[in-house]
C-alpha positions in Angstrom: 5.6 -3.9 -42.5 7.9 -1.2 -41.0 8.1 -0.5 -37.3 6.2 2.8 -37.7 3.4 1.1 -39.6 3.2 -1.6 -36.8 3.1 1.1 -34.2 0.3 3.0 -36.0 -1.6 -0.2 -36.4 -1.4 -0.9 -32.7 -2.4 2.6 -31.9 -5.4 2.4 -34.1 -6.4 -0.9 -32.4 -6.0 0.7 -29.0 -8.2 3.6 -30.0 -10.8 1.3 -31.4 -10.9 -0.7 -28.2 -11.2 2.5 -26.1 -14.1 3.6 -28.4 -15.9 0.3 -28.0 -15.4 -0.2 -24.3 -16.0 3.4 -23.1 -18.9 3.6 -20.6 -21.7 5.9 -21.8 -25.1 6.8 -20.3 -28.3 5.2 -21.7 -29.6 8.6 -22.7 -26.5 9.4 -24.8 -26.5 6.0 -26.5 -30.1 6.0 -27.5 -29.9 9.7 -28.6 -26.8 9.0 -30.7 -28.4 5.9 -32.3 -31.6 7.8 -33.3 -29.5 10.8 -34.5 -27.4 8.6 -36.7 -30.6 7.1 -38.2 -31.9 10.6 -38.9 -28.7 11.8 -40.5 -28.5 8.7 -42.7 -32.2 9.2 -43.8 -31.6 12.9 -44.5 -28.4 12.2 -46.6 -30.2 9.4 -48.5 -33.1 11.7 -49.3 -30.7 14.5 -50.5 -28.8 12.2 -52.8 -31.8 10.2 -54.0 -32.0 11.8 -57.4 -28.3 11.4 -58.0 -28.2 7.6 -57.3 -29.2 4.9 -59.7 -31.9 2.5 -58.5 -30.8 -0.5 -56.5 -29.0 1.4 -53.6 -31.7 1.9 -51.0 -29.5 1.2 -48.1 -26.3 3.1 -49.1 -26.3 5.5 -46.2 -28.0 3.3 -43.6 -25.3 0.6 -43.4 -22.7 3.0 -41.9 -25.3 4.3 -39.5 -26.1 0.8 -38.3 -22.4 -0.1 -37.9 -21.5 3.0 -36.0 -24.6 2.8 -33.8 -23.8 -0.8 -32.8 -20.1 -0.1 -32.3 -20.5 3.0 -30.2 -24.0 2.7 -28.6 -24.3 -1.1 -28.1 -26.4 -4.0 -29.2 -30.0 -2.8 -28.8 -29.5 0.7 -30.0 -27.9 -0.8 -33.1 -30.8 -3.2 -33.6 -33.3 -0.4 -33.3 -31.2 1.7 -35.7 -31.2 -1.2 -38.2 -35.0 -1.7 -37.9 -35.8 2.0 -38.5 -33.3 2.1 -41.4 -35.0 -1.0 -43.0 -38.4 0.5 -42.6 -37.3 3.9 -44.0 -35.6 2.2 -47.0 -38.7 0.1 -47.6 -41.0 3.1 -47.5 -39.0 5.7 -49.4 -36.5 3.9 -51.7 -37.8 0.5 -52.6 -40.3 0.4 -55.4 -43.2 1.0 -55.2 -42.0 4.1 -53.1 -44.0 5.7 -50.3 -45.8 2.5 -49.4 -45.1 -0.7 -47.4 -46.5 -2.9 -50.2 -44.7 -6.2 -50.4 -43.6 -7.2 -53.9 -41.2 -10.0 -54.9 -38.5 -7.3 -55.4 -39.1 -5.6 -52.1 -39.1 -8.9 -50.3 -35.8 -9.9 -51.9 -34.3 -6.4 -51.0 -35.5 -6.6 -47.5 -34.2 -10.1 -47.0 -30.8 -9.0 -48.4 -30.8 -6.1 -46.0 -31.8 -8.2 -43.0 -29.0 -10.7 -43.7 -26.3 -8.0 -44.1 -27.2 -6.0 -41.0 -27.6 -9.2 -39.0 -24.1 -10.3 -39.9 -22.8 -6.8 -39.2 -24.4 -6.5 -35.9 -23.3 -10.0 -34.8 -19.7 -9.3 -35.8 -19.6 -5.9 -34.1 -21.3 -7.1 -31.0 -18.8 -10.0 -30.7 -16.0 -7.5 -31.1 -17.5 -5.3 -28.4 -18.0 -8.1 -25.9 -14.4 -9.4 -26.6 -13.0 -5.9 -26.2 -14.8 -5.4 -22.9 -13.6 -8.8 -21.7 -10.0 -7.9 -22.6 -10.3 -4.6 -20.8 -11.5 -6.3 -17.7 -8.7 -8.9 -17.9 -6.1 -6.1 -18.4 -7.6 -4.3 -15.3 -7.4 -7.5 -13.3 -3.8 -8.1 -14.4 -2.9 -4.5 -13.5 -4.4 -4.9 -10.1 -2.6 -8.2 -9.6 0.7 -6.7 -10.9 0.3 -3.8 -8.4 -0.4 -6.2 -5.6 2.6 -8.3 -6.5 4.8 -5.2 -6.7 3.6 -4.1 -3.3 4.3 -7.6 -1.9 7.8 -7.5 -3.3 8.5 -4.1 -1.8 7.3 -5.4 1.6 9.4 -8.5 1.2 12.5 -6.4 0.5 11.7 -4.1 3.5 11.3 -7.1 5.7 14.6 -8.6 4.5 16.4 -5.3 5.1 14.8 -5.1 8.6 15.9 -8.7 9.4 19.4 -7.9 8.2 19.5 -4.8 10.4 18.2 -6.8 13.4 20.8 -9.5 12.8 23.6 -6.9 12.8 22.4 -5.3 15.9 22.0 -8.7 17.7 25.6 -9.4 16.7 26.5 -6.1 18.3 24.6 -7.1 21.4 26.5 -10.4 21.7 29.9 -8.6 21.5 28.7 -6.3 24.2 27.7 -9.0 26.6 31.0 -9.5 28.3 31.4 -5.8 29.0 27.9 -5.7 30.4 28.5 -8.7 32.6 31.6 -6.9 33.9 29.5 -3.8 34.7 26.8 -6.0 36.5 29.5 -7.7 38.6 31.0 -4.3 39.5 27.6 -2.9 40.5 26.8 -5.9 42.6 30.1 -5.8 44.4 29.6 -2.1 45.3 26.0 -2.5 46.4 26.2 -5.9 48.3 28.4 -6.2 51.3 27.0 -9.6 52.5 29.3 -12.2 51.0 26.7 -14.9 51.5 24.1 -13.0 49.5 26.5 -12.0 46.8 26.2 -15.2 44.9 22.3 -15.0 44.8 22.3 -11.4 43.8 24.8 -11.8 41.1 23.1 -14.9 39.8 19.7 -13.1 39.7 21.1 -10.2 37.7 22.9 -12.5 35.2 19.6 -14.5 34.8 17.8 -11.2 34.1 20.4 -10.4 31.5 19.8 -13.8 29.8 16.1 -13.2 29.7 16.5 -9.8 28.2 18.9 -11.2 25.6 16.3 -14.0 24.8 13.7 -11.3 24.3 15.9 -9.5 21.8 16.3 -12.7 19.8 12.7 -13.9 19.7 10.6 -10.8 20.4 7.3 -10.9 22.2 4.9 -13.6 21.2 2.0 -11.1 21.1 1.2 -7.6 22.3 2.9 -6.5 25.5 1.9 -4.0 28.1 4.4 -1.3 27.8 5.0 -0.8 31.5 5.6 -4.5 32.1 7.8 -4.6 29.0 10.0 -1.7 30.1 10.5 -3.2 33.6 11.2 -6.6 32.2 13.8 -5.2 29.7 15.6 -3.2 32.5 15.1 -5.9 35.2 18.9 -6.5 35.5 19.5 -3.0 36.9 18.8 -1.9 40.5 15.0 -1.0 40.5 15.7 1.5 43.3 17.7 3.6 40.8 15.1 3.5 38.0 12.0 5.7 38.1 9.5 4.3 35.5 6.2 6.1 34.8 3.7 6.4 32.1 0.1 5.3 31.0 -0.7 1.6 30.5 -1.4 0.3 27.0 -0.3 -2.5 24.7 2.3 -2.2 22.0 2.7 -4.5 18.9 5.5 -7.0 18.7 7.6 -5.2 16.1 7.5 -1.9 18.1 8.3 -3.8 21.3 11.4 -5.4 19.7 12.7 -2.0 18.5 11.9 -0.5 22.0 13.8 -3.3 23.7 16.9 -2.7 21.6 16.9 1.0 22.4 16.3 0.5 26.1 18.9 -2.3 26.2 21.5 0.0 24.5 20.7 3.0 26.8 20.9 0.7 29.9 24.2 -0.7 28.7 25.7 2.8 28.2 24.3 4.0 31.5 25.9 1.0 33.3 29.2 1.4 31.5 29.6 5.2 31.4 26.5 7.0 32.7 24.2 7.3 35.7 24.3 3.6 36.6 28.1 3.3 36.5 28.4 4.8 40.0 26.6 4.2 43.4 24.2 7.2 43.4 23.0 7.9 39.8 19.4 7.4 38.7 17.5 7.1 35.5 14.0 8.3 34.8 12.1 6.5 32.1 8.7 8.1 31.3 6.4 8.1 28.3 3.1 9.8 27.3 0.7 10.0 24.4 -0.4 13.4 23.1 -4.1 14.4 22.8 -3.7 15.5 19.2 -6.1 14.3 16.4 -3.2 12.1 15.4 -1.7 11.0 18.7 2.1 10.7 19.1 3.9 8.4 21.5 6.9 10.0 23.3 9.4 8.2 25.5 12.1 10.1 27.5 15.2 8.6 29.1 16.8 11.0 31.6 19.9 10.2 33.5 20.9 12.1 36.7 23.7 11.9 39.2 26.2 10.1 37.0 29.7 11.1 36.0 29.9 14.3 33.9 28.7 13.7 30.3 30.5 14.7 27.2 29.4 14.1 23.6 31.4 11.3 22.0 33.7 12.1 19.1 32.2 9.4 16.9 28.9 7.5 16.7 29.2 3.8 17.4 26.9 0.9 16.5 24.9 1.4 19.7 24.3 5.1 18.9 23.2 4.2 15.4 20.8 1.7 16.8 19.2 4.3 19.1 19.0 6.8 16.3 17.2 4.3 14.1 14.2 4.8 16.3 11.1 2.8 16.8 10.1 2.3 13.1 8.5 4.3 10.3 7.8 7.9 11.2 10.0 7.8 14.3 12.2 10.6 15.5 15.0 10.3 18.1 17.1 13.1 19.8 20.0 12.6 22.1 21.3 15.5 24.3 24.6 15.1 26.1 24.0 17.5 29.0 26.8 17.6 31.6 24.4 16.6 34.3 23.1 13.5 32.5 22.3 12.1 29.1 18.7 12.7 27.8 17.2 10.7 25.0 13.7 11.3 23.5 12.1 9.0 21.0 8.7 9.6 19.4 6.4 7.7 17.0 2.8 8.0 15.8 0.7 6.1 18.2 -1.0 4.2 15.4 2.4 2.9 14.2 3.3 1.8 17.8 0.3 -0.5 17.8 0.5 -1.5 14.2 0.6 -5.3 13.9 1.7 -5.4 10.2 
């Protein structure tokens, strides 16, 4: 058998399965079954004079087969019953009577055997086809689910790789950040006796922030507490933190901690927190739209003059990565102070998946 013949054979089988398994209304099935019987009877009456005796069921067998195949078991049974009665009355001698003779009994038994076998085979094919269709649908659903799981797995792996790279960047930046903390402490603390305690407290806060970056929050976190905890190593008198209270999911919290940590590091090294008088305003809000949007603003004031960097480093890339799917981030390098605005659909901010 050639490839084209095999393809045509498979196409025919698929069409037959679709014909058998297609869902139809009860009205349509019963109307079609009775219509097939009427057509078979009419055709048989029209060709009656042209046929030799002994073919009473010639047009009724196809009608029974089609009715059972397309309309189902019981419409097929009714079609076969009506066909048998019509053949008995019109075409089995003596005609136009339901008289039982040895010949008519034999003809009726033959008919009953043939249509019973036909109906049994066709019904078995129909049930098998429906079962195969249901199995194919179940397999299709399972395949789609597995594909979705694979996509999520790949996304999670990519996310983990990204976090690992950024954590490596954080480790490389720790010495520079410690140096900035020590410099700030020396400028703001004149009491030598208290210098050790202040410096130790800030280094401990840095260690806690770094631990938060590695492990992430164990559960949902209140955003105000989380922002203060992440920025706890900086002088609270130079931070103005404001915004409504609500919980954020762990994944959003981790992304937010990375952004705040990078902004704080840059501010301590080059921006408003690198001198003695600069301040930083951290504020957030949620819009009243039908689809609320979370927006966080980091505004530096009183620091050294700001100029846009000639190239984007790893830290800037981390900030621009945003808070997750659907997030947008803008950074403006105003001479008076850097301004960073990050936004995200509020539903994504609290999404636990």
